[in-house]
C-alpha positions as CSV (number, residue, x, y, z in Angstrom):
1,X,67.0,-6.7,81.2
2,X,66.1,-8.3,78.0
3,X,68.0,-11.5,76.5
4,X,68.7,-12.7,73.1
5,X,66.7,-15.6,71.9
6,X,70.7,-17.4,71.9
7,X,70.8,-16.6,75.5
8,X,67.6,-18.0,76.6
9,X,68.1,-21.2,74.5
10,X,71.7,-22.0,76.2
11,X,70.0,-21.5,79.5
12,X,67.4,-23.3,78.6
13,X,69.7,-26.4,77.5
14,X,71.4,-26.0,80.7
15,X,68.4,-27.2,82.6
16,X,67.9,-30.4,83.7
17,X,66.1,-32.6,81.3
18,X,62.8,-32.8,83.3
19,X,62.8,-29.0,83.7
20,X,63.2,-28.8,79.8
21,X,60.5,-31.2,79.1
22,X,58.5,-28.9,81.2
23,X,59.6,-25.8,79.6
24,X,59.2,-27.3,75.8
25,X,55.6,-28.3,76.9
26,X,54.8,-25.0,78.4
27,X,56.3,-23.3,75.4
28,X,54.3,-25.5,73.0
29,X,51.0,-25.2,74.7
30,X,51.4,-21.2,74.6
31,X,51.4,-21.0,70.8
32,X,48.1,-20.2,68.8
33,X,49.5,-21.9,65.7
34,X,47.1,-24.2,63.6
35,X,48.2,-28.1,63.1
36,X,48.8,-27.1,59.5
37,X,51.2,-24.1,60.6
38,X,53.0,-26.5,62.8
39,X,53.3,-29.0,60.3
40,X,54.9,-26.5,57.7
41,X,56.9,-25.4,60.0
42,X,58.5,-28.5,60.5
43,X,58.6,-29.5,56.7
44,X,62.3,-28.1,56.3
45,X,63.8,-29.7,59.5
46,X,62.2,-33.2,58.2
47,X,64.0,-32.6,54.8
48,X,67.2,-31.9,56.5
49,X,67.1,-35.0,58.7
50,X,66.1,-37.1,55.3
51,X,69.0,-35.9,53.9
52,X,71.0,-36.9,56.7
53,X,69.8,-40.3,56.8
54,X,70.4,-40.8,52.9
55,X,73.9,-39.1,53.3
56,X,74.7,-41.5,56.2
57,X,75.5,-38.5,58.4
58,X,72.7,-39.0,60.9
59,X,73.0,-39.9,64.5
60,X,70.7,-42.8,64.9
61,X,69.3,-44.8,67.9
62,X,68.0,-48.1,68.3
63,X,64.9,-49.0,69.9
64,X,67.0,-50.6,73.1
65,X,68.6,-47.3,73.3
66,X,65.7,-45.2,73.3
67,X,63.8,-47.5,76.1
68,X,66.8,-47.7,78.2
69,X,66.9,-43.7,77.9
70,X,63.2,-43.6,78.8
71,X,63.2,-45.8,81.6
72,X,66.1,-43.9,82.8
73,X,63.8,-40.8,82.9
74,X,60.4,-42.2,83.8
75,X,61.0,-45.5,85.4
76,X,60.3,-48.8,84.7
């Protein structure tokens, strides 16, 4: 049975965080894209995020929040 991208994505989002990280790493390592191709693919996303920041609609996190989240995942 073949699944759509959206179905696989939804399933992946339902995985525990540690498994999502492992899946993302596995998928990333399976690509043959060059660093230049990867950088080019990120350009629209970077531009979108910059516009959100400029418009004041971006959700941002303080360094303390990020550090606390990291500690919760990987430990002190």
